[in-house]
C-alpha positions as CSV (number, residue, x, y, z in Angstrom):
1,M,-32.0,-21.9,4.2
2,L,-30.1,-21.7,7.2
3,D,-27.1,-19.2,7.4
4,T,-23.9,-20.9,8.7
5,A,-21.5,-18.2,8.3
6,P,-22.1,-16.7,11.9
7,L,-21.7,-20.0,13.4
8,Q,-18.4,-20.8,11.3
9,A,-17.2,-16.9,12.5
10,R,-18.3,-17.9,16.1
11,L,-16.3,-21.2,16.2
12,L,-13.4,-19.8,14.4
13,D,-13.3,-16.4,15.8
14,H,-10.7,-17.1,18.6
15,A,-9.4,-20.4,17.2
16,D,-5.8,-18.9,16.4
17,Y,-5.4,-17.9,20.2
18,Y,-6.9,-21.4,21.5
19,A,-4.4,-23.3,18.9
20,R,-1.4,-21.2,20.3
21,W,-2.0,-21.6,24.1
22,S,-2.6,-25.3,23.2
23,G,0.7,-25.5,21.4
24,L,2.3,-24.1,24.3
25,A,0.7,-26.3,26.7
26,I,1.2,-29.4,24.8
27,G,5.0,-28.4,24.6
28,V,5.2,-27.8,28.3
29,V,3.5,-31.3,29.0
30,A,5.7,-32.9,26.4
31,A,8.7,-31.3,27.7
32,Q,8.0,-32.5,31.3
33,Q,7.6,-36.0,29.9
34,L,10.8,-36.1,28.1
35,V,12.8,-34.4,30.8
36,T,11.8,-37.1,33.4
37,V,12.8,-40.1,30.9
38,E,15.4,-42.5,32.9
39,S,18.5,-42.2,31.0
40,G,22.1,-42.7,31.7
41,D,22.9,-39.1,30.2
42,I,20.9,-36.4,32.2
43,T,21.6,-33.9,29.4
44,M,19.9,-35.6,26.3
45,P,16.4,-35.8,27.9
46,L,16.8,-31.9,28.4
47,V,17.8,-31.4,24.8
48,F,14.7,-33.3,23.4
49,A,12.4,-31.5,25.9
50,I,13.6,-27.9,24.8
51,T,13.6,-29.1,21.3
52,A,10.0,-30.5,21.5
53,F,8.6,-27.4,23.3
54,G,10.0,-25.3,20.6
55,L,8.4,-27.3,17.9
56,C,5.1,-27.6,19.5
57,A,5.1,-23.6,20.0
58,V,5.8,-23.3,16.3
59,G,3.2,-26.1,15.4
60,G,0.3,-24.5,17.5
61,V,1.2,-20.8,15.8
62,L,0.9,-22.5,12.5
63,L,-2.2,-24.2,13.3
64,G,-3.8,-21.0,14.6
65,D,-2.8,-19.3,11.5
66,A,-4.3,-21.8,9.2
67,L,-7.7,-21.4,11.3
68,T,-7.8,-17.6,11.3
69,L,-10.9,-16.5,9.3
70,R,-10.1,-14.8,6.0
71,P,-12.1,-11.4,5.0
72,Q,-15.1,-12.6,3.1
73,E,-15.4,-8.9,1.1
74,A,-13.8,-8.4,-2.0
75,V,-10.2,-8.0,-2.3
76,R,-9.0,-4.6,-3.3
77,T,-6.4,-4.6,-6.1
78,A,-5.7,-0.7,-6.3
79,S,-2.5,-0.7,-4.4
80,I,0.7,-1.6,-6.4
81,A,3.3,-1.3,-3.6
82,P,4.6,-4.8,-3.0
83,R,4.0,-6.8,0.2
84,L,7.4,-7.6,1.9
85,V,8.0,-10.0,4.7
86,R,10.3,-7.5,6.4
87,D,7.4,-5.1,6.5
88,Q,5.4,-7.5,8.5
89,V,7.8,-8.9,11.2
90,P,9.0,-6.8,14.2
91,P,11.5,-4.2,13.0
92,R,13.7,-4.4,16.2
93,M,13.3,-8.1,17.4
94,A,13.6,-9.9,14.2
95,P,17.3,-8.9,13.6
96,L,17.9,-10.0,17.2
97,L,16.2,-13.5,16.5
98,L,18.3,-13.6,13.4
99,L,21.6,-12.7,15.3
100,Q,20.8,-15.4,17.9
101,A,20.2,-18.1,15.2
102,A,23.5,-17.2,13.5
103,S,25.1,-17.5,17.0
104,L,23.4,-20.9,17.8
105,V,24.7,-22.2,14.3
106,T,27.9,-21.2,14.9
107,L,28.0,-22.4,18.8
108,L,26.9,-25.9,17.3
109,V,29.3,-26.0,14.5
110,I,32.1,-25.0,17.0
111,G,30.8,-27.7,19.5
112,A,30.9,-30.2,16.6
113,V,34.3,-29.6,15.8
114,T,35.8,-29.5,19.1
115,A,34.0,-32.3,20.7
116,S,35.5,-35.6,21.5
117,S,34.6,-39.1,22.8
118,D,33.7,-39.8,26.4
119,P,36.2,-42.6,27.5
120,D,33.6,-43.6,30.4
121,R,30.8,-44.2,27.8
122,A,30.4,-46.6,24.9
123,G,29.5,-44.8,21.7
124,G,30.2,-41.5,23.8
125,A,31.4,-39.7,20.6
126,G,30.5,-35.7,20.7
127,H,29.9,-35.7,24.1
128,V,32.6,-33.9,25.8
129,L,35.5,-31.4,25.4
130,T,39.1,-32.9,26.1
131,V,41.6,-30.6,27.6
132,A,44.8,-30.9,29.4
133,C,44.5,-30.1,32.9
134,E,47.8,-30.0,35.0
135,G,49.1,-32.1,32.0
136,I,46.3,-34.8,32.4
137,P,43.8,-35.2,29.9
138,T,40.3,-34.2,31.3
139,S,36.8,-34.7,29.6
140,L,34.7,-31.5,30.2
141,G,31.0,-32.0,29.6
142,P,28.3,-32.0,28.8
143,W,29.4,-30.1,25.5
144,P,27.3,-29.6,22.4
145,G,28.9,-32.0,19.9
146,L,27.1,-33.7,17.5
147,Y,25.4,-36.1,19.9
148,Y,23.5,-33.2,21.5
149,S,23.3,-30.9,18.6
150,G,21.8,-33.2,16.2
151,P,17.9,-32.9,17.5
152,M,18.9,-28.8,17.6
153,F,20.0,-29.0,13.9
154,A,16.8,-31.1,13.1
155,A,14.4,-28.8,14.8
156,L,16.1,-25.7,13.1
157,T,16.0,-27.4,9.6
158,V,12.4,-28.3,10.2
159,G,11.2,-25.0,11.9
160,T,12.8,-22.4,10.0
161,P,11.6,-23.1,6.3
162,V,8.0,-23.7,7.6
163,C,8.0,-20.3,9.7
164,V,9.5,-18.4,6.4
165,W,6.7,-20.1,4.1
166,A,4.1,-18.8,6.6
167,L,5.3,-15.5,6.8
168,R,5.5,-15.3,2.9
169,R,1.7,-16.4,2.6
170,I,0.7,-14.1,5.2
171,A,2.5,-11.2,3.5
172,H,1.0,-11.8,0.2
173,G,-2.3,-13.0,1.4
174,P,-5.6,-11.1,2.2
175,G,-6.5,-9.2,5.4
176,S,-5.8,-5.6,6.9
177,D,-2.2,-4.6,7.5
178,Q,-3.0,-5.1,11.3
179,Q,-4.2,-8.7,10.9
180,R,-1.2,-9.6,8.7
181,R,1.1,-8.0,11.2
182,D,-0.2,-9.7,14.2
183,R,-0.3,-13.2,12.6
184,A,3.6,-12.4,11.4
185,W,4.6,-11.5,14.9
186,A,3.0,-14.5,16.3
187,I,4.8,-16.7,14.0
188,T,8.0,-14.6,14.7
189,G,7.6,-15.1,18.4
190,A,7.0,-19.0,18.0
191,W,10.5,-19.3,15.9
192,G,11.8,-17.0,18.6
193,L,10.9,-19.4,21.2
194,L,12.6,-22.3,19.2
195,V,15.8,-20.5,18.6
196,S,16.3,-18.9,22.2
197,S,15.4,-21.8,24.0
198,Q,18.0,-23.7,22.3
199,V,20.5,-21.0,22.7
200,L,19.8,-20.9,26.3
201,L,20.5,-24.6,26.6
202,V,23.7,-24.3,24.7
203,V,25.2,-21.6,26.5
204,L,24.1,-23.6,30.0
205,M,26.0,-26.5,28.5
206,I,29.3,-24.5,27.7
207,L,29.1,-22.8,30.9
208,I,28.7,-26.1,33.0
209,A,31.7,-27.7,30.9
210,L,34.1,-24.7,31.3
211,T,33.6,-23.9,34.8
212,E,33.1,-27.3,36.6
213,Q,36.7,-28.2,37.1
214,G,38.6,-24.8,36.4
215,C,40.6,-26.5,33.6
216,A,39.5,-24.7,30.6
217,G,42.3,-22.1,30.9
218,R,42.2,-18.5,29.5
219,L,40.6,-19.5,26.5
220,G,37.7,-20.9,28.4
221,A,37.5,-18.0,30.6
222,A,37.3,-15.8,27.6
223,T,34.7,-18.0,25.8
224,V,32.6,-17.6,29.3
225,V,32.8,-13.8,28.9
226,V,31.7,-13.9,25.3
227,I,28.7,-16.2,25.7
228,C,27.3,-14.6,29.0
229,P,26.0,-11.7,27.2
230,L,24.4,-14.2,24.5
231,G,22.7,-16.1,27.3
232,L,21.2,-13.0,28.7
233,L,19.9,-11.7,25.2
234,S,18.5,-15.2,24.6
235,L,16.7,-15.0,28.1
236,F,15.2,-11.6,27.2
237,T,14.2,-12.7,23.5
238,F,12.5,-15.8,25.2
239,G,10.4,-13.6,27.2
240,W,9.3,-11.4,24.5
241,S,8.8,-14.5,22.1
242,L,6.6,-16.1,25.0
243,V,4.3,-13.0,25.4
244,T,4.2,-12.5,21.5
245,V,2.9,-16.2,21.0
246,M,0.3,-15.7,23.5
247,A,-0.8,-12.3,22.7
248,P,0.6,-10.8,19.6
249,R,-1.4,-7.5,20.2
250,A,0.0,-7.1,23.7
251,V,3.2,-6.3,22.1
252,E,3.5,-2.5,21.1
253,D,3.0,-2.1,17.3
254,E,6.5,-0.3,16.2
255,A,6.1,-1.1,12.5
256,V,3.1,1.6,12.4
257,D,5.3,4.4,13.5
258,G,8.8,3.9,12.5
259,N,9.4,1.2,10.1
260,P,12.5,1.6,8.3
261,F,11.6,-0.6,5.3
262,D,8.4,1.6,4.3
263,D,8.3,1.8,0.6
264,E,8.1,5.4,-0.6
């Protein structure tokens, strides 16, 4: 009888890498197609492009994790220490990504509350921010109101629970500590791409709206000062997330040397 295990191992040995890279490639192609769609609103195609790229990155990593070969040897049950998700994710980057996600939700909520309708566009609710410029009502935009934030909220609602479920499955599943950590870092990086790319887009929208006509006043200037560091942080985490998705082992394994969550 032929032994098919080696053939399966050869086919699936690097399937996780192929799936992750394919997800990124499909995301780039989808983003290019969406950003070039003809529309009267130049911002909405960009919103769809960024959202599609993040979701494709998450999908590719999840597919790669599903195709990862599981160890065939007997599972050891001697350890009584519970496996926690926080022991598998990057101990330094995970809090930064959570901070960015909280900041993103906060900015989107503030944008939805303060947004108003665009008088120059039919059905333009949630497009712009209306301010008084020299006593004249002026529309500043694009503004991250519900019109633009809807797809972003939808992507976070879909992507976040799926990534959390995958991390829990990895933490309690078979494999060595290094294997579980590599898979968890890849999923964390994919979720980081989804979050950081959207934060960059929201920050860019706010900066353009508040600086285009110089009518935002002191509150607008203070907002620009506050969100600029958030944009720089998002740019850094986007790069880290991209590298981590492409090659999790290329990132230094900090959890081995100094994990503050180790059980005694």
